[in-house]
N, C-alpha and C positions, 0 to 999 in steps of 0.2 A: 619648513619644519614638517616632519612626517606626522600624520594623524594615526594615533594608536587605537587599536580595537582588539578585542579578544578573538573574534571570528570575522573574517572578511568573506562575504559571499559574493562571488562574481557571477551575476546573472539572476534575473528575477523570474525565471520560469518555475515550473511546478516543483522541481527538486529543491531549488534555493528557497522558495517560499515555505515549503513544508518543513525544511530544516529550521527556518527562521521562526516558525510557530513554536517548535520545541524550545529554541533558545530564549524566545521572548517569555514563554511560560515559566522558564527556569531562572529568569533574571540575569541571563548572560548578555554581556556587552557585545553586540554584533553590528555589522553594517552590510547592506546590500549595495553593490554598484551595478548599474545597468546601462548598456550602450544605447538603448532606445531612448527617445526623448520623453516617454511617459509610459504608463501601464499598457499592457497588451490590450488591443481593442477588438481584434477579430482573429482569434486563434484558429489554427487549422485542425488541431486535435479535437475530438468530441466524445469518443467512447469512454465511459467511466466504469471500470470493472467493479464487480461486487466487492473485491478486496479494498479498492479505493473508497467505496462508499463506507465500508467498515472503518477505515482510517478517519474519514470525516466524522463518523459517529463517535470514535474515540476522542476526537477533539471537541465534540459537542456541537458540531455545525452541520450535521447531516440533514436536518429538517428542511432548510431552505433548498439544499441540493435536490432532495427528493420531490419537493413541491414544484420546482421550476423545470425539472428535467423530463424528457420523454423516457418512459419505462419500457425496456425491451423485454417482452414476455414470450414471444413466439417467433419462430423462423419459418418462412415459407420457401420451399425448394421448387424451382421450375426447371424443366428440361425440354429439349428439342422434341417436337412432334410434327412430322412432315416439314412444311416450310415455316411453321410457327413454333409456339411454345405451349406447354401445359404444366399445371401444378402437379407435382408428384407426391409431395409429403409436407406435413407440418411437424414441427418438433418444438419442445420447450427450449427457450434460449439458454436457460441455465439448468443444469442437472438438479432434480428435486433433492432438497436437503443439503445442497452444497454450501449455501449461505442463507442467513436470515435476511440479507439485504439483496436488492435487485441489481441487475445490470441496467445502467441508465445512459442517456445521451444528453450532454450539455456542453456548450462551447467552452473551450479552454480559457478564454478571456474571463468568463464568469467564474470558472473554477478558481483561477488565480485571484479574482476579486474577493471571493469568499475567504481565501487564506489571508489576504491582506486585511480584510475586515476583522478577522480573528486576532491577528497580531495587534491591530489598533485597540481592540477591546481589552486584551490582557496587559498591554504595556503602556497604553495611552498615546503611543506614537508609532510610526512606521519608518524605520531607518533605511530608506531607499534613496540613493543619489542617482537620478536619471541623467542621461547625457554624459556618462562616465565610461570611457572606452579603455579597457585594460591593454597595456602595451607589453608588460613583462612581469614575471614573478621569479624571485630568487630566494633560495633557502640557505641560511647560514649553516656552517658546521655546528652541529648542536648535540646536546644531551637530550635524547627523546623523553627522558623521564622528568625533565624540568618543564612542567606545563605552565609555569608562571611567566616564562620569558617570551618576548616577542622576537621570533627568529625569522619571520618571513617578510620580505620587502616586495610590495606590489606597486608598480608605476603605472599611471594611467593619465589619459587626457580627459579632463572634466570640463566640458563646455569651453573648450579652447585653451585651458590652462593646464600645465603639468601638475600632477598631484602624486604624492607618495604616501603609502599606507604601511605601517608596521603592525603585524598581527601575530598572534600565537598560532593560529590556524587559518588556512584558506580553503574554501570549497569552490571548486570549478564547476559551476552550473551554467556555463555560457554556451551551451549548444554544440552542434556537430562541427562547427568551425572554431572551436574553443581556442581563444588566444592564450589561456593559461596552459592548456595541454601543449600547444606548439612551443610556447616559451620554455617549457620544461623538457622538450625533446621527446615526448611520449608519442608513439606512433599508433595509428589506427590500422588494424589488420583485417582484411576481408575483401569483398569484391561487390561489384554490381552485376546483375544479370542482364540479359538482353530483353527481358520482359518490360514493356512500357505500359503504364496505366495512366488514365486520366481521372480527375476527380472534379465534381461540380457540386456546389450548394445552390439550390434553385427552388423556385415555385413552379409547379407544372400542372397543366390541365390534362387529365388522362382518364381512360376507361379501364386501365389496368387495376384489377380488383384488390391487390395487396400493396397498394402504394403507401399505406400507413403502417406497414409491418416491415421488419427486417426481412429482406428477401434476397435470394441468390438465384440468378437466372443463367442457365447455360443454353445458348442457342447456336445455330449455325453461323450467326454473324459475330459471335464472341460471348464473353462473360460480363455480367454486370451485377453489382451488389447494391441494394437499396438500404440506406440507413435513415429512417425518419429522424428529424431533428426536433428540438424543443419548439413549442408553439403548435399551431394547427395545420400548417401547410408546407413549411420548408422541409426539404429532403436532400440527402446527399447521394450521389451516384458515384460508385467506383467502376470504371470501365476498362476492360482489357483492350489494348491497342496493338498487341503483337510486336512486330519488329520495327515500329515507326521510330523516327528520330525526334527526341524530345523537343528540340528547338524548332521543328517544322510544324508542330501540332497547333491547331487553332481551336477556338471555342466552337466554331462551325463543325470542325471534324468530330469533336466529342458529341455534339448534338445529333449529327447524322448517324454516327455509330449507335447511339442510344436508340434512335428511331428504328433502326434495322433490327436491333436485338429484341425490342418490344413487340415486333410484328407477331400476330395480327392486331395487337392493341395499338392505339394511337397515343402519342404524347406530344403536347404542345408546350414549349418553353415560354412561360410568362415573364419570368425574371431570373437571371443568373446572378447570384450574390457574389460568388467567388469561384474561380476554377484554376486548375493547374494540371501539369503533366509531369511525370517523374519515372525514373528507372528504379527498380527495386534493388536495394543494397543492404547487406548485413555486415557490419563492421564492429570490431571489439578492440578497445585500447590494450596495448601490450603491458600496461601497468595502470593500476587504479589509484596510485598514491606516490608521493615523493617525500622521503625522509620522515614519514609519520607526521607530516605537518600540512601537506597539501593533498586533498582528496578530490578525485574526479567523480562526478555524478551525472546521471541522465545521458543526454545525447553527446556530452563531452567524452563519454567512454563507451557507449554502445548505441548503435542505430539499427532500426528494424523497418520492415514494410508497415504501412499504416493499416492494412486490412485486418491484422490480428489484434489490433487495438492495444498494442503494448507500449508505444513510445511515451506518451504523457503519464500513463499509469506506472510503468516501471521506474521512470524518472522520479515521480512523486514518492514512490516506495524507497528509492535510494535515499532521498532526503529524510524520510521517516526513520530509516535505519541509522544514519550517521548523526541525526539531530540529538537523539536522547543520549547517545554514547558520548558525544562532545560535551553535552551539558553535565553528565556525570563526572567526567574528567575535570572540567573547569570548576565544578563545585567542590572538588576535593573528595568525592565519594569513591572514585575508582582510579586505577592506574592508567596512564597514557597507553600502556601496552594493549589495553583492551580495544583500542581503536583499530588494531590489526584485524579484528573480526569483521569490520566493515569490508575489508578487501576480500577475506576468505568467503564471506557470505554473499556479497553482491557481485563479485567477479564471476563466481561459479553460476549464480542465478542468471546473469546476463548471457553467459556462454550457452547455458541450457536453453534459454529463450530464443537465442539466435538460431540454434539447431532446430528448435520447434518452428521458428518463423520460416526457415528454408523449406521445411516440409509443408507448412501451411501454404506458402506461396506456390509451390509446385502443384498442390492440390487444386488451386484455382486455375492453373494453366490448362487450356484446352488440349494443347499438344501432349502434355505430360499424361493427362487422363487417357487420351487415345492410345498413346504408346504403351501404357501399363494396364489397359483394359479396365479402367475404373468406371463403373456404371453410376447412374444417378443415385441408386440405393447405396452403393459403396461410398460415394461422396458424402451423402447424408450421415451415414454411420461414422465415418472418420471425423466429420465436422462436429458431431455430437460428442464423440470421444475426446476431442480436443478442448471441449468446453471447460475443463478444469484449469487449463493454462489460460485460456482467453478470459476466464473469470478472475484470474490472479491468485488462484488457490493451489497451484502446483508447486509452490516454493517450499523446499525442505532444506533447512540449514544443517550442516554436518557438525560433528562433535567439536567443541571448542570450550573455552573458558565460560561461555554463556550457554552452551548446549551440552547436556550430560545425559545421554541415553543409558539405560541399564537393562540387564537381562530380564527383570521382572515387570517391565513397563506394560507389556500387553496383558498380563494377568491382572494388573492393578487397575488399568483404565484402557479397556480393549480398543476403544475408538478414538483415543487421544494419542497423537504421534509427537514424540519429542522432536523438536526442530521445525515443526509446522505451526501455523497460527492456531490458537485455541478456538475451537468451534463454539458456537453459542447454543443455548437451549433455554426454554422458558422455565423460570422458577418463580416462587412467590416470596416477596420480601416479608420477613417475619414481623417487623415493627408496625406495618400498616396494611398488610394483606394485598399489596399491589403486585400483580403479575408483571414480569419484565424479563428481558433477555439478560442472562448472567453476565455477558460481556459489558453490560452497562455499569457493572460494579468495578470495571477495570479501565478507568479513563486514562488517557495519555497525559499523565501529569508527572512523569519521571519515576514513579514508585514501582517497586517490585511487588508482586502479588503472590501470596501463598494461599491457595484455595484448598480448604480442608473439607473433604467429603467424609463426614463422621458416621453416616448410617443413621439408624433409628435410636436416638438417645433416650427414648422411653424404655429401652431395654438396658438393664443395669450394666451389662458387659460393655456395650457401646458407649454408655455415659462415662464409665471409668476410663476407657481407652481415650476418649476425648479429653478428659481432665488431665491425664498424664501428658498427652501430646501438646496440649495448649500451654502447660507450664514450661515445657522445654522450648516451644516456639516463642514464648514471651522472652525467655533468656536470650535466644538468638536475635530477636528484633532489638532488644536492649543493647546488645553488643555493638550494633552498627548504627544506632540512633544517637546523634550528637546531643550533648547536654543542652537543655533549653528548647529543644524542638519537640513537636508533637510525637507521640509514641508510634504513630503510623506514617511518619514523614518519609521514611526510606523504604521500609517493607510494611505492607499492610496485610493483615489476616482477613480472609473471607471464609465464611462458614456456610456450607450447604448441607442441610439435614434431610433425612429420609423419613422423618416422623410426621405424625398427624399434627398439623400446625396448631390447632386450637387446644391441643393437650400439652403443648410445650409452654413452660413459664420462662420469663426473662431471667430469673434467678438460675436457671439451668445452663445459661450461656456463659462460657469462660470470658474473663475480662479482656483477653488479647483480641477478641473479635468486636468488643464494644469499648474501646479506650476513651479516656477523657481527652478531648482535643479542642482546638480553636480558641478564639478570643475569650469566649465565655466559659471555657473549661467544662463543656457539657459532654455527657456520654454520647459517643457516636454510634447510632443504632442501625445505620444503613447498609452494613456489610454482612448481615445474617439472613439466610434464605432457606426456604423449605421446598423440597420437590413434592408438591402436593396439589390437589385440586384447587383451582382458583374459583372465584365467584362467577366470573363472566367469560373467561378465556380458556376454560378447560384445564387439562393436566399436561404439563410440559414433558413429563417422564424423563427428566434430566439424567437420573442415574442410569436408566436404560440407554439413553442416547449416547452417553459417554462410555458405557460399558464398565461401570464402577464395580470393583470387587466387593463381595458381601461385607467384608470387614472395613471397607472404606479405603481411602488413600489420601495423599497430599500431592498437589500439583503446583510447582513453581512456575509462574508466568512472568515473562519479561515485561518491561515498560511498553514494548511495541506489540504486546499480546501474542508473542510466539512462546511455545511451550519449552521451558528450559530443563525441567527435571520432574520425574514422578517417583514418589517414595511411599512406602507403607507408613502408617501412622506411628509405628513404634521405631521408625528409623530416622529420627530427627538428627542423629549424628551426621548423616550424609547431607542433610540440609545445611548444617553449620559448615561442614567442609566445603560445600559448593559455594556459599556466599564468601567464605574466607579466601577463596582464590582471587577475588577481584575487589570486593568491597573493603574499604579502609575502616577498621574499627575505631571507636571513639577514643580509645587509649592512644592509638597510633596517630590519629589526626590531631 
C-alpha cells in the first residue's frame, strides 16, 4: 500500500530542509526521504551569505548561527612581488549598508542541523526517512487546479524494501545527480571548464600574517584563496591547479602547490581534515518543474563553482521560495497557479547567477587575467563590485502575480525596489521603546505584511490620512481572513511613524495595527514603530534610509520578505486589486 503525504521532499540538503521548515510551521503534512543513512556529518559547503543569515533571522534561529560561525569582515589581497608575494589591499568583505547581517562561515552539516532543530521545535517531530533511495517519479494526467488530489507516484528502495509514496507535490532536492530529475527526463545544460581546483580543510602552522582573514593570493606559482573556518585554527584553502587531471591529483600535490604559492612565507600542514579536487562546471536544468506538481531545487537544477559561495545558499533560497508558496496553496489561501512563480523567479535567478559565476571563475584564472591585462587593483575592484551577488543581495524578481511594480515607486520609496528583498533599518518599538530592526517585525510565518509609513501623525493632515487608509486596509484584511481566525493571520498591518515617540498616545493608533489576537484575546501591540531617537542605540533614520515620500506610503511585503508592491496611502484600491489576484476571499473559501 502506498504511503500518502501532501508534500514529498526528496533529499535532506539545505533546499529540502528550508522548505520543510515552512511546511512544518504551517502545519502541512510532509515527508523527507534521504538516500544517506543519517544526517550530514561533514558538509563541503561553508560560506553563509548575508541573505542566508537574514533567512535564518526570519525563522528566529540566527542567534546560534552567528554565535558559532566565523564572521568574515575583511578581505586581504596579495599579489606577486619578485619571486614572492606582498599584500596590496584590504577591503570590507561586504559593501557597507548592504545588509544588517554579516557574511559568516559555518559547516553545512551544522547549518542543516539548525534547520532540523527548528522543524523539531515547531512540529514536535522531524519526518525524515533515511536510507530511502528514490528510483522513479511519475505524474498522472491531472487538473493542476485540484490541489487536494495525490497525483504523483514516487517509488523508492527504503532499507532494502520497495516503497511507494503518493503525494500532491514532490520537491526534488536530491543534488546534482538527482534521481527525480533523471526519472522525469529533464536535462542539465552547460559545461565544465579545463580549470582544475583543489580544496583542503586543514590546521596549519604558518608565519603568513593574514591566515585568519579571508585572503586572495595571486603568485607566480598560482592562485589560492583562504577561508577561515569556525573555531580558532581550521582554515580552508582553494588552490588553482591549472590543466591537471582530477583523478591524478593527490593531497601531497595540493600541499606542495600551496607551499610554493605562499613563498617567502612558510606553511606546515599539521592536520588535513578533508580534501578534494574538482573541475569547475556551470549547469542549468532545461526545466524546473513537471506538470505543476514536481519542482526541482538546488543542485538538482543548477550547479556552480564553490568559490563564489553560491551552491548551498542559492539552494536554501530555492527552498525558501517554494516553501511558503506550497503552504499557501495547500492551506487553501491561494491558487495552485501561483506555484508557477517559483519557476519564473528561481530559474531566471539561477541563470543570472551562473553567468556571474562564469565571470567570477574567469577572474580567478591567472591566464585570463594575463590575457585581459587585469591588474591586482582591477581584480580587487571587480571583486568588491561583485559583492552584491556573493552576499545574495543581487536577486530581483520580475513582474508577476506576486510582484507589481508601478511608475510611482521611486517617488514613494526611493531606496526600496519592488522585486528585491526588503532592506532593514533600525526603528523604535512604540509599546516598549525597544530599538530593533524593522525586518524583525516580518517573521517567516506565512503572513503577508502591509507596512504603512504614515509620517508624523502629530500633524493633523497626516493623522487624518492614516485614519482613512487604516479603515480601508482593515476592510481588505477582513476580506481575506477566514472566520474564526485572528485578524492578522493572513495579512498583518505594520505601522512606522515619523513622530516624536513620547508625544504619541496609544489612542492615536488605528485598530488595524493593534488587533485583538491569540488565546487570551489580547490587543497585539508589537507591530507599531517610530523612526525616532532610542535611549542607547541612536537614531535609525529609517524614513531617510528607505527614501520615504513626505506624505508617506504603503509597502506590501511577501512572506519571504521580498517587496511586492508600493502604493500611496490614498491608493488602497490597488492594494485590494493586488491581493485579489491570488488570495482566496473568505466568501469563496
